[in-house]
SERO-4910 file (N, C-alpha, C, O; in steps of 0.05 Angstrom, whole numbers):
BEGIN
 pado doro    nc1    nc2    nc3   cac1   cac2   cac3    cc1    cc2    cc3    oc1    oc2    oc3
  Met    A     17    -24      0      0      0      0     17     25      0     13     44    -15
  Lys    A     37     25     18     55     48     19     70     52     -7     73     75    -16
  Arg    A     79     29    -19     94     31    -44     76     43    -66     86     61    -80
  Arg    A     50     34    -68     32     46    -88     28     76    -83     26     91   -102
  Trp    A     27     84    -57     23    112    -51     47    129    -60     43    151    -71
  Phe    A     71    118    -54     95    133    -62     97    135    -93    105    155   -104
  Leu    A     91    112   -107     91    112   -136     71    132   -147     77    147   -166
  Gly    A     48    133   -135     27    152   -144     36    181   -140     32    198   -157
  Leu    A     49    185   -117     58    213   -111     80    220   -130     81    243   -140
  Ala    A     98    201   -136    120    207   -155    109    214   -183    119    233   -195
  Val    A     88    199   -192     76    205   -218     64    233   -218     67    248   -237
  Val    A     49    240   -196     37    266   -195     58    288   -196     55    308   -209
  Leu    A     80    284   -181    101    304   -180    114    307   -207    120    330   -216
  Leu    A    120    285   -221    132    286   -247    114    300   -267    123    317   -283
  Val    A     88    293   -267     69    306   -285     68    336   -279     68    352   -298
  Ser    A     67    343   -253     66    371   -246     91    386   -255     90    408   -265
  Phe    A    114    372   -252    140    384   -259    141    390   -289    146    413   -297
  Phe    A    135    369   -305    137    373   -334    115    391   -345    119    405   -364
  Ala    A     92    389   -332     70    407   -341     77    436   -334     68    454   -348
  Gly    A     93    439   -313    100    466   -305    122    479   -321    126    503   -319
  Gln    A    137    463   -336    160    473   -350    154    496   -370    169    515   -372
  Pro    A    132    494   -385    126    515   -405    115    541   -393    108    559   -408
  Val    A    113    542   -367    100    566   -354    113    592   -364     99    611   -369
  Phe    A    141    592   -367    155    616   -375    156    619   -405    162    641   -415
  Ala    A    150    598   -420    154    598   -449    135    618   -462    144    635   -478
  Ala    A    109    616   -457     90    633   -470     95    663   -465     97    679   -483
  Pro    A     98    671   -439    103    700   -434    129    709   -447    131    731   -457
  Met    A    150    692   -446    175    699   -459    172    702   -489    182    722   -501
  Asp    A    159    683   -502    155    684   -531    139    709   -539    145    722   -558
  Asp    A    118    714   -523    101    738   -529    118    764   -526    115    782   -542
  Leu    A    134    765   -505    150    789   -500    171    793   -522    176    815   -531
  Val    A    184    771   -531    204    773   -552    191    783   -578    202    800   -592
  Ala    A    167    772   -584    153    781   -608    145    810   -607    148    825   -626
  Ala    A    136    819   -583    129    847   -579    153    865   -581    152    887   -592
  Ala    A    176    856   -569    200    872   -570    210    875   -599    220    896   -607
  Lys    A    208    853   -614    216    854   -642    202    875   -658    214    889   -675
  Lys    A    176    879   -652    160    899   -666    169    927   -659    167    946   -675
  Glu    A    179    931   -634    186    957   -625    212    967   -638    216    991   -643
  Gly    A    230    948   -644    254    954   -661    277    968   -647    299    968   -659
  Met    A    274    979   -623    296    992   -610    292    994   -580    270    988   -570
  Leu    A    313   1004   -567    311   1007   -538    329   1031   -530    352   1032   -537
  Glu    A    317   1049   -515    332   1072   -504    342   1065   -476    326   1063   -458
  Leu    A    368   1062   -473    380   1053   -448    396   1076   -435    414   1087   -446
  Tyr    A    388   1082   -410    404   1100   -393    419   1083   -373    407   1067   -359
  Ala    A    445   1086   -372    461   1069   -354    486   1084   -346    493   1105   -358
  Pro    A    500   1075   -325    524   1089   -315    545   1093   -338    548   1077   -356
  Ser    A    558   1116   -336    578   1122   -356    602   1103   -356    616   1099   -375
  Thr    A    605   1090   -333    627   1070   -330    622   1045   -347    640   1029   -351
  Leu    A    597   1041   -356    592   1018   -374    607   1022   -400    616   1002   -412
  Thr    A    609   1046   -409    622   1054   -434    606   1046   -459    590   1028   -458
  Pro    A    610   1061   -481    596   1053   -506    603   1025   -515    586   1011   -526
  Glu    A    628   1017   -511    636    990   -518    621    969   -503    612    948   -513
  Gly    A    617    974   -477    602    956   -460    573    954   -467    562    932   -468
  Ser    A    561    976   -473    533    976   -481    529    962   -508    510    948   -512
  Gln    A    549    966   -526    547    952   -552    550    922   -548    536    907   -561
  Ala    A    568    914   -530    571    885   -525    546    873   -513    538    851   -520
  Leu    A    533    888   -495    508    878   -483    486    876   -504    471    857   -504
  Gly    A    485    897   -521    465    897   -542    468    873   -561    448    861   -569
  Gln    A    492    867   -568    497    845   -586    490    818   -573    478    801   -586
  Ala    A    497    815   -548    491    790   -533    461    787   -530    450    765   -532
  Phe    A    447    810   -525    418    810   -521    404    801   -547    387    784   -547
  Asn    A    413    813   -570    401    807   -595    406    778   -603    389    764   -614
  Lys    A    430    768   -597    437    741   -603    420    721   -587    411    701   -598
  Lys    A    416    727   -562    402    709   -544    373    705   -553    362    683   -551
  Tyr    A    360    727   -562    332    726   -569    326    728   -599    304    732   -607
  Ser    A    348    725   -615    345    726   -644    331    752   -653    312    751   -669
  Leu    A    341    774   -643    329    800   -649    349    817   -664    372    809   -669
  Asn    A    340    840   -673    358    859   -686    351    887   -677    349    906   -692
  Leu    A    348    890   -650    341    915   -638    365    934   -637    388    925   -632
  Lys    A    360    959   -641    381    979   -637    380    988   -608    359    998   -599
  Val    A    402    984   -593    403    992   -565    418   1019   -564    442   1020   -568
  Gln    A    403   1040   -560    414   1067   -558    422   1074   -530    405   1076   -512
  Tyr    A    448   1077   -525    459   1081   -498    463   1110   -492    475   1125   -507
  Ser    A    452   1119   -469    456   1146   -458    472   1143   -432    460   1134   -412
  Pro    A    497   1151   -432    513   1149   -407    504   1170   -386    497   1192   -393
  Ser    A    503   1161   -361    495   1180   -340    516   1201   -336    540   1196   -338
  Gly    A    507   1225   -331    526   1247   -324    521   1255   -295    540   1261   -280
  Asn    A    496   1255   -287    488   1262   -260    461   1248   -255    440   1258   -262
  Met    A    462   1226   -241    438   1210   -237    417   1225   -221    393   1224   -227
  Thr    A    425   1240   -201    406   1256   -185    391   1276   -202    367   1279   -200
  Arg    A    406   1290   -219    394   1310   -237    375   1296   -257    353   1306   -262
  Asp    A    383   1274   -268    368   1260   -289    342   1247   -278    322   1247   -291
  Ile    A    344   1237   -254    320   1227   -241    300   1250   -235    276   1247   -239
  Gly    A    311   1272   -227    294   1296   -223    281   1305   -249    258   1314   -248
  Lys    A    295   1302   -271    284   1309   -297    260   1291   -304    240   1300   -314
  Ile    A    263   1265   -298    241   1246   -303    217   1253   -286    194   1253   -296
  Val    A    222   1259   -261    200   1266   -243    186   1292   -252    161   1293   -253
  Gly    A    202   1312   -259    191   1337   -268    175   1334   -294    153   1346   -296
  Asn    A    185   1319   -313    171   1315   -338    145   1300   -335    125   1306   -347
  Ala    A    146   1280   -317    122   1264   -312    100   1282   -300     76   1278   -307
  Ala    A    107   1301   -284     87   1319   -271     73   1336   -292     51   1345   -287
  Thr    A     86   1341   -315     74   1357   -335     65   1341   -359     57   1352   -380
  Gly    A     65   1314   -356     55   1297   -377     74   1291   -400     65   1281   -421
  Val    A     99   1298   -396    119   1293   -417    130   1264   -415    138   1256   -393
  Ala    A    130   1249   -437    140   1222   -436    170   1221   -431    184   1240   -439
  Pro    A    180   1200   -419    209   1199   -413    225   1195   -439    215   1182   -458
  Glu    A    249   1205   -440    266   1201   -464    280   1174   -464    291   1167   -485
  Trp    A    280   1160   -442    292   1134   -441    270   1113   -435    250   1119   -422
  Asp    A    275   1089   -443    257   1067   -437    263   1054   -410    246   1049   -394
  Ile    A    289   1049   -406    298   1037   -381    321   1053   -369    337   1065   -384
  Met    A    323   1052   -343    345   1066   -329    359   1046   -311    346   1032   -295
  Val    A    385   1045   -313    402   1030   -294    414   1051   -276    433   1064   -283
  Val    A    403   1053   -252    412   1072   -232    412   1058   -205    404   1035   -203
  Thr    A    419   1072   -184    420   1059   -158    392   1054   -146    372   1065   -156
  Asp    A    391   1037   -126    366   1031   -113    353   1056   -101    329   1058   -100
  Ala    A    370   1075    -92    359   1100    -80    345   1117   -102    324   1128    -97
  His    A    358   1118   -125    346   1134   -147    320   1121   -156    300   1135   -162
  His    A    320   1094   -158    295   1081   -166    274   1083   -143    250   1083   -149
  Gly    A    283   1086   -119    265   1090    -97    249   1116   -101    225   1117    -95
  Thr    A    263   1137   -111    250   1162   -116    228   1158   -137    206   1169   -135
  Leu    A    234   1142   -158    214   1137   -179    191   1120   -168    167   1126   -174
  Trp    A    197   1101   -152    177   1083   -140    157   1098   -123    133   1094   -124
  Leu    A    167   1116   -107    150   1132    -89    130   1149   -105    109   1157    -95
  Arg    A    138   1155   -130    120   1172   -147    106   1156   -168     94   1167   -187
  Lys    A    107   1129   -165     94   1110   -183    102   1115   -213     84   1117   -230
  Leu    A    128   1117   -217    138   1123   -244    151   1099   -257    167   1103   -276
  His    A    146   1075   -247    155   1051   -261    132   1038   -276    109   1040   -268
  Lys    A    138   1025   -298    119   1008   -311    125    980   -301    145    967   -309
  Thr    A    109    970   -283    115    945   -269    111    921   -287     98    923   -308
  Phe    A    122    899   -278    120    874   -294    125    850   -275    140    853   -256
  Asp    A    112    828   -281    117    804   -265    141    789   -277    138    771   -293
  Tyr    A    165    798   -267    189    786   -278    193    756   -270    210    743   -282
  Arg    A    177    747   -251    178    718   -245    170    701   -269    180    679   -272
  Gln    A    153    712   -286    145    698   -310    168    693   -329    167    675   -346
  Leu    A    189    709   -326    213    706   -343    235    691   -329    257    689   -339
  Gly    A    228    679   -306    248    663   -291    266    679   -273    286    668   -263
  Val    A    260    704   -268    276    720   -250    271    712   -221    248    710   -212
  Asp    A    293    708   -206    291    701   -177    275    723   -162    283    747   -164
  Pro    A    254    717   -148    238    737   -134    255    755   -115    248    778   -110
  Lys    A    278    744   -105    295    760    -87    307    783   -102    316    803    -89
  Leu    A    309    782   -128    321    803   -144    301    823   -154    308    843   -167
  Ile    A    275    818   -149    254    836   -158    246    855   -135    238    846   -114
  Gln    A    249    881   -140    244    901   -119    223    921   -128    214    922   -151
  Tyr    A    215    938   -109    196    960   -114    171    950   -129    162    961   -149
  Asp    A    159    929   -117    133    919   -126    133    912   -156    113    918   -170
  Gly    A    154    900   -165    156    892   -193    165    913   -212    164    911   -236
  Gly    A    175    935   -201    185    957   -218    213    954   -227    220    966   -248
  Val    A    230    939   -213    258    937   -220    269    909   -215    257    893   -201
  Val    A    292    905   -227    308    880   -222    335    889   -212    348    907   -224
  Ser    A    344    877   -190    371    884   -179    392    867   -193    390    842   -194
  Leu    A    412    880   -203    432    865   -219    460    866   -209    476    848   -216
  Ala    A    468    885   -192    495    886   -182    497    905   -158    480    921   -153
  Asn    A    519    901   -143    524    918   -119    548    936   -124    568    928   -134
  Gln    A    545    961   -115    568    980   -113    578    980    -84    565    970    -66
  Phe    A    601    991    -81    612    996    -54    621   1025    -53    634   1035    -72
  Val    A    615   1039    -31    620   1067    -28    637   1073     -3    630   1064     18
  Leu    A    659   1087     -7    677   1095     15    690   1122      7    687   1130    -16
  Pro    A    703   1135     25    720   1158     18    742   1148     -1    751   1125      1
  Ala    A    752   1166    -18    774   1159    -36    793   1182    -39    786   1205    -33
  Tyr    A    817   1176    -47    838   1197    -49    857   1190    -72    856   1169    -84
  Asn    A    875   1209    -78    895   1207    -98    921   1198    -84    934   1213    -70
  Lys    A    928   1172    -89    951   1161    -74    978   1173    -82    998   1171    -68
  Asp    A    978   1187   -105   1003   1201   -114   1007   1228   -101   1028   1240   -102
  Ile    A    986   1237    -88    986   1264    -76    984   1264    -46    999   1277    -32
  Leu    A    965   1248    -36    959   1248     -7    978   1229      8    979   1206      1
  Pro    A    993   1239     28   1011   1222     43    996   1201     58    973   1205     67
  Ala    A   1008   1178     62    995   1155     76    985   1163    104    964   1153    113
  Lys    A   1000   1180    117    993   1188    145    967   1204    146    954   1206    167
  Asp    A    959   1216    123    935   1233    123    910   1218    113    888   1229    113
  Val    A    913   1193    105    891   1177     95    871   1171    117    879   1161    138
  Pro    A    845   1178    114    825   1173    135    824   1143    143    826   1125    125
  Arg    A    820   1138    168    817   1111    178    789   1105    187    781   1082    191
  Lys    A    773   1126    190    744   1123    196    729   1147    185    741   1167    177
  Trp    A    702   1144    183    686   1165    171    691   1192    185    692   1213    172
  Glu    A    693   1191    211    695   1216    226    721   1231    220    723   1255    226
  Asp    A    741   1218    208    766   1232    200    761   1253    179    778   1270    175
  Leu    A    738   1251    165    732   1272    145    726   1299    158    724   1319    145
  Leu    A    722   1298    184    716   1323    199    740   1337    209    738   1358    222
  Asp    A    764   1326    203    789   1339    211    791   1367    198    786   1369    174
  Pro    A    799   1387    214    801   1414    203    819   1417    179    817   1436    164
  Lys    A    837   1398    175    856   1400    152    842   1398    125    854   1406    105
  Trp    A    817   1388    125    803   1385    100    785   1410     94    772   1411     73
  Lys    A    785   1429    113    767   1452    110    775   1470     87    799   1472     80
  Gly    A    755   1483     76    761   1503     55    763   1492     27    780   1501     11
  Gly    A    747   1472     20    746   1462     -7    764   1439    -13    765   1430    -36
  Lys    A    779   1429      6    798   1406      1    783   1379      1    793   1359     -8
  Leu    A    758   1380     12    741   1356     13    719   1359     -8    705   1379     -8
  Gly    A    715   1338    -24    693   1339    -44    670   1321    -35    674   1298    -26
  Ile    A    646   1332    -37    622   1316    -31    604   1318    -55    593   1339    -62
  Pro    A    599   1295    -69    584   1296    -94    554   1298    -90    544   1297    -68
  Thr    A    540   1302   -112    511   1305   -112    497   1280   -102    473   1282    -94
  Ala    A    510   1258   -102    498   1232    -94    495   1231    -64    507   1214    -51
  Thr    A    479   1249    -52    476   1250    -23    462   1226    -11    462   1222     13
  His    A    449   1210    -29    437   1185    -19    458   1167     -7    452   1150     11
  Gln    A    483   1170    -16    505   1153     -5    509   1159     25    515   1141     40
  Leu    A    507   1184     32    509   1191     61    483   1184     76    485   1175     99
  Ala    A    460   1187     63    435   1181     76    434   1152     85    421   1146    105
  Arg    A    447   1134     70    446   1105     77    459   1100    104    452   1080    118
  Leu    A    478   1116    112    491   1112    138    471   1113    161    476   1101    182
  Ala    A    449   1126    157    428   1128    178    415   1102    183    401   1099    203
  Phe    A    418   1083    165    404   1057    168    423   1034    175    416   1011    173
  Gly    A    447   1042    183    466   1023    193    469   1027    223    450   1035    236
  Pro    A    492   1021    234    496   1023    263    494   1052    274    490   1055    298
  Trp    A    498   1072    257    498   1099    267    470   1109    275    466   1121    295
  Gly    A    450   1103    258    424   1114    263    421   1142    251    441   1154    244
  Glu    A    397   1152    250    392   1178    237    404   1202    252    415   1220    240
  Lys    A    403   1202    279    413   1224    294    443   1228    290    451   1251    284
  Lys    A    458   1207    293    487   1210    289    494   1217    261    512   1234    256
  Thr    A    480   1206    241    486   1211    213    480   1240    207    496   1253    193
  Thr    A    458   1251    217    451   1279    212    471   1298    224    479   1318    212
  Glu    A    480   1292    248    501   1308    261    527   1307    245    541   1327    242
  Phe    A    533   1284    234    557   1281    218    555   1298    192    575   1311    185
  Val    A    532   1298    179    529   1313    155    530   1343    161    541   1359    145
  Arg    A    518   1351    183    520   1380    191    549   1388    194    557   1410    186
  Ala    A    565   1370    207    593   1376    211    608   1377    185    627   1393    181
  Leu    A    601   1359    166    613   1360    140    608   1386    126    626   1397    113
  Ala    A    584   1397    129    577   1422    116    594   1445    127    601   1463    112
  Lys    A    602   1443    152    619   1464    164    648   1463    153    663   1481    157
  Gln    A    654   1441    140    681   1438    127    682   1454    101    704   1455     89
  Glu    A    660   1466     93    659   1481     68    669   1464     44    688   1472     31
  Pro    A    656   1441     40    666   1423     19    662   1433     -9    645   1450    -14
  Ser    A    678   1422    -27    673   1427    -56    650   1410    -65    649   1386    -58
  Leu    A    631   1421    -80    607   1407    -88    607   1403   -118    620   1418   -133
  Gly    A    593   1383   -127    590   1379   -156    583   1350   -163    582   1333   -145
  Pro    A    579   1344   -188    573   1317   -197    597   1299   -191    620   1308   -189
  Met    A    592   1273   -189    613   1254   -183    636   1256   -203    660   1256   -195
  Gly    A    630   1257   -229    651   1258   -249    668   1283   -248    693   1281   -252
  Thr    A    656   1305   -242    671   1330   -240    690   1329   -216    713   1337   -219
  Leu    A    680   1320   -193    698   1319   -170    719   1298   -173    742   1301   -164
  Tyr    A    713   1276   -187    733   1255   -192    757   1268   -208    780   1263   -202
  Asn    A    750   1283   -228    771   1296   -245    787   1316   -228    811   1319   -232
  Arg    A    774   1330   -210    788   1349   -193    806   1335   -173    828   1345   -166
  Leu    A    798   1311   -165    815   1294   -147    840   1285   -163    862   1285   -152
  Leu    A    836   1278   -188    859   1270   -204    879   1293   -207    903   1288   -207
  Leu    A    869   1317   -210    886   1340   -214    898   1351   -188    916   1368   -189
  Gly    A    888   1341   -166    898   1351   -140    885   1377   -131    894   1389   -112
  Glu    A    863   1385   -144    849   1409   -136    833   1404   -110    829   1423    -94
  Ile    A    825   1379   -105    815   1371    -79    832   1347    -70    844   1333    -87
  Leu    A    833   1343    -44    851   1322    -34    837   1296    -27    850   1275    -25
  Ile    A    811   1298    -22    797   1274    -15    767   1277    -23    757   1299    -22
  Met    A    754   1255    -30    725   1256    -34    712   1240    -12    721   1218     -6
  Gly    A    691   1251     -1    677   1238     21    664   1212     14    664   1193     30
  Thr    A    652   1211    -10    639   1186    -19    646   1182    -49    642   1199    -65
  Val    A    656   1158    -55    662   1151    -82    653   1122    -85    657   1105    -67
  Ser    A    641   1115   -108    633   1087   -112    655   1072   -126    673   1084   -138
  Asp    A    654   1046   -124    674   1030   -137    673   1031   -168    691   1022   -181
  Ser    A    652   1043   -178    651   1048   -207    674   1066   -215    688   1060   -235
  Glu    A    678   1087   -200    700   1105   -206    727   1093   -199    747   1097   -214
  Val    A    729   1078   -177    754   1065   -169    762   1044   -190    785   1041   -196
  Asn    A    742   1029   -200    748   1009   -220    757   1022   -246    775   1012   -260
  Arg    A    745   1045   -253    753   1059   -277    782   1069   -274    798   1068   -293
  Ala    A    789   1078   -250    816   1087   -245    836   1064   -248    857   1068   -259
  Lys    A    828   1041   -237    846   1018   -239    851   1010   -268    874   1004   -275
  Lys    A    830   1011   -284    833   1003   -313    851   1023   -328    867   1015   -345
  Ser    A    848   1049   -321    863   1069   -336    891   1075   -324    907   1089   -336
  Gly    A    896   1064   -300    922   1069   -287    922   1095   -271    943   1104   -262
  Ala    A    898   1106   -267    896   1131   -250    900   1124   -221    894   1102   -212
  Pro    A    911   1143   -205    919   1137   -177    897   1141   -157    903   1147   -134
  Ile    A    871   1138   -164    849   1141   -146    842   1115   -133    837   1095   -146
  Val    A    843   1114   -106    838   1089    -91    820   1095    -67    818   1117    -58
  Phe    A    808   1074    -57    792   1075    -33    809   1079     -8    832   1070     -8
  Ala    A    798   1092     12    810   1092     39    800   1067     52    781   1067     67
  Glu    A    814   1045     47    805   1019     56    806   1016     86    822   1030    100
  Gly    A    789    999     97    789    995    126    767   1010    140    760   1004    163
  Ile    A    755   1030    126    733   1046    138    708   1029    138    701   1016    118
  Glu    A    694   1029    161    668   1016    163    648   1034    178    657   1050    194
  Pro    A    622   1031    172    611   1011    154    615   1019    125    618   1043    118
  Val    A    615    999    107    617   1003     79    588   1006     68    571    990     75
  Val    A    584   1027     53    557   1032     41    556   1017     15    574   1018     -2
  Ser    A    534   1002     11    531    986    -14    505    991    -28    485    977    -24
  Pro    A    505   1011    -46    481   1015    -63    480    992    -83    500    980    -90
  Ala    A    456    986    -92    452    965   -112    444    979   -138    430    999   -138
  Tyr    A    455    969   -161    445    978   -186    419    963   -193    418    938   -192
  His    A    398    978   -198    373    967   -206    367    976   -235    375    997   -243
  Val    A    353    959   -249    344    966   -276    313    966   -276    301    947   -266
  Gly    A    301    987   -287    272    988   -287    262   1003   -312    275   1021   -323
  Val    A    238    995   -321    225   1008   -344    209   1031   -334    194   1029   -314
  Leu    A    211   1054   -347    197   1078   -339    168   1079   -349    162   1069   -371
  Lys    A    151   1089   -332    123   1093   -340    122   1111   -364    133   1133   -364
  Gly    A    107   1102   -384    105   1118   -409    126   1112   -429    127   1125   -450
  Ala    A    144   1092   -423    165   1085   -442    153   1075   -469    134   1060   -469
  Leu    A    165   1084   -491    155   1077   -517    162   1048   -524    147   1035   -539
  His    A    183   1037   -513    192   1010   -520    193    993   -495    214    983   -488
  His    A    170    991   -482    170    978   -455    173    948   -457    184    936   -438
  Asn    A    164    936   -479    168    907   -481    198    900   -484    207    881   -470
  Ala    A    212    914   -500    240    910   -503    254    916   -476    274    903   -469
  Gly    A    243    936   -462    255    944   -436    252    922   -415    271    916   -401
  His    A    229    909   -414    225    887   -395    242    863   -402    254    850   -384
  Leu    A    244    857   -427    260    835   -436    290    840   -430    304    822   -420
  Phe    A    299    864   -435    327    871   -430    333    871   -400    355    863   -391
  Ser    A    314    879   -384    317    880   -354    322    851   -344    339    847   -327
  Ala    A    306    833   -354    310    805   -346    336    793   -357    349    777   -343
  Phe    A    343    802   -380    368    793   -393    393    800   -376    412    785   -375
  Leu    A    392    823   -363    415    833   -348    424    816   -325    446    819   -315
  Ile    A    407    797   -316    416    779   -295    424    752   -306    430    734   -291
  Ser    A    424    749   -332    433    724   -344    464    722   -341    477    742   -336
  Gln    A    474    698   -344    502    693   -340    519    709   -359    539    721   -351
  Glu    A    511    710   -385    527    725   -404    527    755   -399    547    769   -403
  Ala    A    504    766   -391    502    794   -386    517    802   -361    530    823   -360
  Gln    A    516    785   -340    531    790   -316    561    791   -321    575    808   -310
  Ala    A    571    773   -338    599    772   -345    607    798   -359    629    809   -354
  Leu    A    590    808   -377    596    832   -391    595    856   -373    611    875   -375
  Trp    A    575    856   -354    572    879   -336    597    881   -318    607    902   -313
  Glu    A    607    858   -309    632    858   -293    656    867   -309    673    882   -299
  Lys    A    657    859   -334    680    866   -351    681    896   -356    703    908   -355
  Tyr    A    658    908   -361    658    936   -368    651    954   -345    663    976   -342
  Gly    A    632    946   -328    623    963   -306    637    958   -280    639    975   -263
  Gly    A    647    933   -277    663    926   -254    648    914   -230    661    907   -210
  Gln    A    621    912   -232    606    903   -209    595    875   -213    589    866   -235
  Thr    A    591    861   -190    576    836   -190    558    837   -165    557    857   -150
  Ser    A    543    816   -161    524    815   -138    538    806   -113    554    787   -113
  Ala    A    533    820    -91    544    812    -65    530    788    -53    538    778    -32
  Phe    A    509    779    -66    493    757    -55    497    731    -70    483    711    -64
  Val    A    515    731    -89    521    707   -104    548    696    -96    568    709   -103
  Pro    A    549    674    -82    575    663    -73    594    659    -97    587    649   -118
  Gly    A    619    666    -92    639    663   -113    645    688   -129    666    690   -142
  Thr    A    627    708   -128    632    733   -143    652    750   -128    657    746   -104
  Asn    A    664    769   -142    683    787   -130    669    804   -108    681    809    -86
  Ala    A    645    812   -113    630    828    -93    625    811    -68    628    821    -45
  Tyr    A    617    786    -71    612    768    -49    638    765    -32    637    766     -7
  Gln    A    660    761    -45    686    758    -31    693    784    -16    704    783      7
  Tyr    A    688    807    -28    696    833    -16    681    838     10    693    849     29
  Val    A    656    830     12    640    837     36    645    818     60    636    824     82
  Gln    A    659    796     55    663    778     77    678    791    100    700    802     96
  Gly    A    667    789    124    681    800    148    678    830    151    689    842    169
  Lys    A    663    843    133    659    872    134    631    879    144    612    864    140
  Gln    A    629    903    156    603    913    163    592    929    140    604    950    133
  Val    A    571    919    127    561    931    102    532    940    105    516    926    118
  Ile    A    526    963     94    498    973     95    485    969     68    494    980     48
  Tyr    A    463    954     68    447    950     44    420    964     48    410    965     71
  Met    A    409    975     27    383    989     29    361    969     23    363    952      5
  Thr    A    339    971     37    315    955     32    292    972     22    293    997     26
  Gln    A    272    960     10    250    975     -1    236    992     20    227   1014     14
  Asp    A    233    982     44    218    997     64    234   1021     74    223   1037     90
  Gln    A    259   1024     66    275   1047     74    274   1069     53    285   1091     57
  Ala    A    263   1063     30    264   1081      7    254   1109     13    266   1129      5
  Lys    A    231   1111     27    219   1137     32    238   1154     50    241   1178     45
  Asp    A    250   1141     70    267   1157     88    294   1163     75    305   1185     80
  Val    A    305   1145     58    329   1152     44    324   1175     25    341   1193     22
  Asp    A    301   1175     12    294   1197     -6    292   1223     10    303   1244      1
  Arg    A    279   1222     33    276   1246     49    303   1257     59    309   1280     57
  Leu    A    320   1239     69    346   1247     80    365   1256     58    381   1274     62
  Ser    A    363   1244     35    380   1253     12    375   1282      6    393   1297      1
  Arg    A    349   1289      5    342   1317      0    350   1336     23    361   1357     18
  Asp    A    346   1327     47    353   1343     71    383   1347     72    392   1369     77
  Tyr    A    398   1326     67    427   1328     69    439   1345     46    458   1359     49
  Gly    A    426   1343     23    434   1360      1    431   1389      7    449   1405      1
  Lys    A    409   1397     20    405   1425     28    426   1433     49    437   1455     48
  Met    A    431   1415     69    451   1421     89    478   1427     77    492   1445     87
  Leu    A    485   1412     57    512   1414     45    514   1438     26    536   1446     19
  Gly    A    491   1448     17    492   1471     -1    481   1466    -29    482   1483    -46
  Tyr    A    470   1442    -34    458   1436    -60    430   1448    -60    416   1447    -39
  Lys    A    421   1457    -82    394   1469    -84    375   1450    -99    352   1456   -102
***
């Protein structure tokens, strides 16, 4: 009797398994067909991806799905400004100029709070639910790491910060310290061991240092030239770029907690080529796309054992942002921007 029961159960499970295999096929086939009709994709992504990287991704994407879509790449210059542009245009009924944006989780949080994503059930395409954020608005594809950085050819080793609070040393006062527009990087500290009170006090003290302000790229170039001596927050996108080019910009290693924004990809509400956008978003977590993203952009996921990001975080105190923190990160990013002198 028991044997017959187990055999029956096995048959049911096998039938269920094989019957369940085509679940993703129809939605994928339909999406590929719809994307083919759209003919192109407007992609906004970090400048560190490079035109060569975007071209390689586009070729791999087309090959995987037997498409011939033109992937038009727009490199980021200032994510904070460009997200603000999307929000402002949406308020006046203007359609977005990009179909999908690869920006940080905090920037996508700003869009999510204003319902500016075109959501999709990415599970139908086989995407791990753990990688789907903001109520189906985005897919998480890689982790950044953020720390202070300096020019090792200019700054003596004895002056390199050993903790965040070292940025408050009077020797950095008067424009020697750069704080970029990406104030969400500082806002994240409020959701680690510091809490909001200590983080806000820290940012107020940073403002008293009279820091140099500007987009990440501008301050990075000033750091290269020695016009500023240290940057308060720099992502590994810039540090990886420096490593590839031989530039002397490096992290002030050993500082904790390490801030870890995630790169998310999401389709914008009102996007003209949303089917291609959803398909490309799911493609970015494929093995071939991940390899290309690491080659050109330098990042991998901190949650996949064996990746460089996974190895880097071992033994470190790292701050990751969650969806339920998005509203407060958005609020603090704006508050801290005003404190520092951004309008």
